[in-house]
C-alpha positions as CSV (number, residue, x, y, z in Angstrom):
1,M,112.5,117.2,92.0
2,K,110.9,119.6,94.0
3,I,109.5,122.5,91.3
4,T,108.5,122.0,88.2
5,V,108.2,124.9,86.3
6,F,105.3,125.0,83.3
7,T,105.1,126.9,80.5
8,P,102.1,127.4,77.4
9,T,103.4,128.8,74.6
10,Y,102.1,130.1,71.6
11,N,104.4,132.0,69.1
12,R,106.3,133.8,71.8
13,A,109.6,133.1,70.1
14,Y,110.5,136.9,69.8
15,I,109.9,137.2,74.1
16,I,110.6,134.2,75.8
17,A,114.3,134.0,76.1
18,E,113.8,136.5,79.0
19,L,112.1,133.7,80.8
20,Y,114.9,131.2,79.9
21,K,117.7,133.6,81.4
22,S,115.9,134.2,84.5
23,L,115.4,130.4,84.8
24,Q,119.1,130.3,84.3
25,A,120.0,132.7,86.6
26,Q,117.6,131.0,89.6
27,T,119.9,130.5,93.1
28,F,117.8,127.2,93.7
29,T,118.5,124.3,91.2
30,D,116.4,121.5,92.3
31,F,113.4,122.2,89.0
32,E,112.5,121.2,85.7
33,W,111.4,123.5,82.7
34,L,108.4,121.8,81.0
35,V,107.2,123.7,78.3
36,M,104.0,122.7,76.4
37,D,104.2,124.5,72.7
38,D,100.7,124.4,71.5
39,G,100.8,124.4,67.6
40,S,103.6,127.7,67.6
41,D,104.1,128.2,63.6
42,D,107.4,130.3,64.5
43,N,110.6,129.6,65.3
44,T,110.2,128.2,68.7
45,Q,111.1,124.7,68.3
46,E,114.6,125.9,66.9
47,L,114.8,127.6,70.0
48,F,114.4,125.0,72.3
49,E,116.5,122.5,70.4
50,A,118.8,125.2,70.8
51,W,118.8,125.4,74.5
52,S,118.0,121.7,75.2
53,A,122.1,121.6,74.2
54,E,123.7,124.0,76.3
55,N,125.0,123.3,79.3
56,N,122.4,124.1,81.9
57,C,121.8,123.5,85.7
58,F,118.1,122.5,84.7
59,P,116.3,119.9,82.4
60,I,113.8,121.0,79.5
61,R,111.7,119.3,78.4
62,Y,109.9,120.4,75.2
63,Y,106.4,119.4,73.7
64,K,104.8,120.2,70.8
65,V,101.2,119.5,70.3
66,E,98.1,120.8,68.1
67,N,96.5,123.9,69.6
68,G,94.2,123.4,71.6
69,G,94.1,126.3,74.5
70,K,96.2,126.8,77.6
71,H,93.9,124.8,80.0
72,R,94.6,121.6,77.6
73,A,98.1,122.6,77.9
74,I,98.2,123.0,81.8
75,N,95.9,119.5,81.8
76,R,98.7,117.8,79.9
77,G,101.4,119.5,81.7
78,V,100.2,118.2,84.8
79,D,100.4,114.7,84.0
80,L,103.9,115.0,82.6
81,A,105.3,117.0,85.5
82,R,107.9,115.6,87.7
83,G,108.1,117.8,90.3
84,E,106.3,118.2,93.5
85,L,105.0,121.8,93.1
86,F,103.7,122.8,90.0
87,F,104.4,126.5,89.2
88,I,102.8,127.9,85.7
89,V,105.2,130.9,84.7
90,D,103.7,132.3,80.9
91,S,106.1,133.1,77.9
92,D,106.1,136.4,78.0
93,D,106.6,136.7,81.9
94,Y,110.0,136.0,83.7
95,L,110.8,135.3,87.5
96,T,112.9,137.4,89.9
97,C,116.5,135.1,90.6
98,N,115.3,134.1,94.0
99,A,111.6,133.3,93.1
100,L,112.4,129.6,93.1
101,D,114.3,130.0,96.1
102,S,111.4,131.6,97.9
103,I,108.9,128.9,96.6
104,A,110.8,125.7,98.5
105,G,111.3,127.8,101.6
106,W,107.8,128.8,102.0
107,E,106.5,125.9,100.9
108,G,108.7,124.3,103.9
109,S,107.3,126.3,106.3
110,L,103.7,124.9,105.7
111,E,103.1,122.8,109.1
112,D,100.4,120.4,108.3
113,K,100.1,120.5,104.4
114,S,97.5,118.2,103.6
115,R,95.5,121.4,105.0
116,F,96.8,123.3,101.7
117,C,96.8,122.9,97.7
118,G,99.7,125.7,97.5
119,I,101.4,128.8,97.6
120,A,101.3,132.1,96.0
121,G,103.5,135.1,96.1
122,N,103.4,138.5,94.2
123,R,103.2,139.5,91.0
124,G,104.6,143.2,89.8
125,S,105.8,145.0,86.7
126,H,109.2,145.1,88.5
127,E,110.4,143.7,91.9
128,E,109.8,146.6,94.1
129,G,106.2,146.6,93.6
130,Y,102.6,144.0,93.2
131,L,99.6,144.1,90.8
132,G,96.8,144.7,92.8
133,T,96.4,145.0,96.7
134,T,98.0,143.0,99.7
135,F,98.0,142.3,103.2
136,N,100.0,144.0,105.8
137,G,102.7,141.2,107.1
138,D,104.6,138.2,105.6
139,Y,102.2,135.5,105.1
140,I,98.3,135.0,105.5
141,D,96.6,131.4,105.2
142,A,93.3,131.5,102.8
143,T,91.4,129.9,99.9
144,S,91.1,131.3,96.8
145,L,87.4,132.0,97.9
146,E,88.9,133.5,101.0
147,R,91.5,135.9,99.0
148,H,89.3,139.6,98.9
149,K,88.9,139.3,102.6
150,C,92.4,139.3,103.2
151,H,92.7,142.1,101.2
152,I,94.7,140.0,98.1
153,T,93.4,141.4,95.0
154,G,95.0,141.1,91.5
155,D,96.8,138.3,89.8
156,K,99.3,136.4,91.8
157,A,101.8,133.9,91.4
158,E,100.5,130.8,92.4
159,V,102.4,127.3,93.0
160,F,100.1,123.8,93.5
161,Y,100.9,120.6,94.7
162,T,101.2,118.6,91.2
163,E,99.4,115.6,92.9
164,I,96.3,117.7,94.1
165,L,96.2,119.3,90.4
166,K,95.9,115.8,88.9
167,R,92.8,115.8,90.8
168,Y,91.7,119.3,89.8
169,K,91.5,119.0,85.7
170,F,90.2,121.6,83.4
171,D,87.1,120.9,81.8
172,E,88.0,120.5,78.0
173,I,84.9,121.3,76.5
174,Y,84.8,120.3,72.6
175,G,85.1,123.7,69.9
176,E,86.5,125.8,72.7
177,K,90.1,127.0,73.5
178,F,89.7,128.9,76.9
179,I,88.4,128.5,80.2
180,T,89.5,130.6,83.2
181,E,91.9,129.0,85.7
182,A,89.7,130.3,88.5
183,T,87.5,127.3,87.3
184,V,89.6,125.1,88.8
185,W,91.6,127.8,91.5
186,D,88.1,128.2,93.4
187,R,87.2,124.2,93.2
188,M,90.5,123.4,95.3
189,A,89.2,126.3,97.6
190,Y,85.5,125.1,97.9
191,D,86.7,121.8,99.0
192,G,88.5,123.8,102.0
193,F,92.4,124.0,100.4
194,K,94.2,126.5,101.6
195,I,96.9,128.7,100.2
196,R,100.4,130.1,102.2
197,W,100.1,133.7,100.5
198,F,103.5,135.4,101.2
199,N,104.3,139.0,100.6
200,Q,107.1,139.1,98.1
201,T,107.1,139.6,94.2
202,I,108.6,137.0,92.9
203,Y,107.0,137.0,89.3
204,I,107.4,139.8,86.7
205,C,105.0,140.6,84.0
206,D,103.7,142.9,81.4
207,Y,100.5,142.3,79.6
208,L,100.9,142.1,76.2
209,E,98.2,143.3,73.4
210,D,98.4,140.0,72.3
211,G,98.0,138.3,75.6
212,L,94.9,136.5,77.2
213,T,94.1,139.7,79.7
214,H,93.9,142.3,76.6
215,N,91.4,139.9,75.0
216,M,89.3,138.8,77.5
217,K,86.1,140.0,77.1
218,R,86.5,138.9,73.1
219,I,87.6,135.2,74.3
220,F,85.1,134.9,76.9
221,S,82.2,135.8,74.1
222,E,84.0,133.0,71.9
223,N,84.3,130.2,74.3
224,P,80.4,130.5,75.9
225,I,79.9,127.2,77.3
226,G,83.3,127.7,79.3
227,T,82.4,130.8,80.2
228,A,78.6,129.7,81.6
229,C,80.7,127.3,83.5
230,Y,82.2,129.5,85.3
231,I,79.7,132.2,85.9
232,R,77.8,129.2,87.5
233,Q,80.6,128.0,89.4
234,Q,80.9,131.7,90.7
235,I,77.3,131.5,91.9
236,K,77.4,128.4,93.5
237,H,81.1,128.9,95.3
238,Y,79.7,133.2,96.8
239,E,76.6,131.6,97.6
240,Y,75.3,135.1,95.9
241,D,71.5,136.0,96.5
242,L,68.9,136.9,93.6
243,R,69.9,140.3,93.0
244,G,73.9,138.6,92.4
245,R,72.8,135.7,90.6
246,L,70.3,138.1,88.1
247,S,74.0,140.3,88.1
248,N,75.9,137.4,87.0
249,Y,73.5,136.4,84.3
250,N,73.8,139.9,82.6
251,L,77.3,140.0,83.0
252,Y,77.6,136.4,81.0
253,Y,75.0,138.3,78.3
254,D,77.4,140.8,78.0
255,F,80.1,138.7,77.3
256,V,78.0,136.2,74.7
257,G,75.0,137.6,73.7
258,G,76.0,139.0,70.4
259,K,77.0,135.8,69.1
260,T,74.9,132.9,71.0
261,G,71.3,135.1,71.2
262,L,69.3,134.8,74.7
263,R,67.9,131.4,74.1
264,R,71.2,129.6,74.1
265,A,72.8,131.4,76.5
266,A,69.9,130.8,79.0
267,H,70.5,127.0,77.8
268,Y,74.5,127.5,78.8
269,L,73.6,128.7,81.8
270,E,70.8,126.0,83.0
271,I,68.2,128.4,83.6
272,H,64.9,129.5,81.5
273,P,65.2,132.1,79.2
274,L,62.8,134.5,80.9
275,T,64.9,134.6,83.7
276,L,67.9,135.4,81.6
277,F,65.5,138.1,79.8
278,T,64.7,139.6,83.5
279,A,68.3,139.8,84.5
280,V,68.8,141.6,81.3
281,F,66.2,143.9,82.0
282,S,66.4,144.7,85.7
283,V,70.2,145.9,85.4
284,R,69.4,147.9,82.1
285,L,66.4,149.3,84.1
286,R,69.1,150.6,87.0
287,K,71.0,152.0,85.1
288,L,69.0,154.4,82.7
289,M,67.3,154.8,86.6
290,F,70.5,156.1,87.6
291,H,71.4,158.0,85.0
292,R,67.8,160.1,84.6
293,G,68.7,160.6,88.3
294,S,71.9,162.1,87.7
295,P,72.4,166.1,87.8
């Protein structure tokens, strides 16, 4: 099987039919829909029981697990996937009718696949638009860590080789239910794996009030160890100087300080508490001086 469309879901029975309809409309049919229900207590299971009995040209594989967060669902999904490519499509989003066709085509254009961890198209609120910024031209090859230099910003529709994802699992931290996907995407980039970014919107999304994006600061604060892992990794991968490190330490404390306190926050960052205090104090002092100097 060429593609596994993977959907982690939690209480999205009211909207997931939009994605189902978009999969039924695909012009490319060599795919499966693998769904990991992260402990929903709505009628999601009943929906999938009905859909699995319908005469679709693609198999639906539905699993219900104890609520553990999107990253754990992805880890399980990668182990269960039968597709060569692994495409995460959230339950409140949907695909253009030629999305999977485009993915298969662009993946087939790679000459030396050993250099790549996957490909990526654009996300947008409609087919003619895209989120963030993009480059000029049809495609560009770059790692996730190089994307900003190539003017690639905002959420994109990344599709990865399943076998590579099996080597780059998400950290599963006891008592926490979130760690950002960037921790894995950037590890692959740090090891030299490129993505072929192509200039076509294939993924339609609208950030809902109950989604991760709208609640990111709260989610970061409730998962301080995973967030610290992300901050430490950013500092390592981007080789920040002293000012950059202090800025990132302060950012982390802004996220979690109200829940953890300074000493525990410093422990999670693996730095001395005085270093974190210096970071917070220096950033606040710069802001104060800026405001005093403003007319």
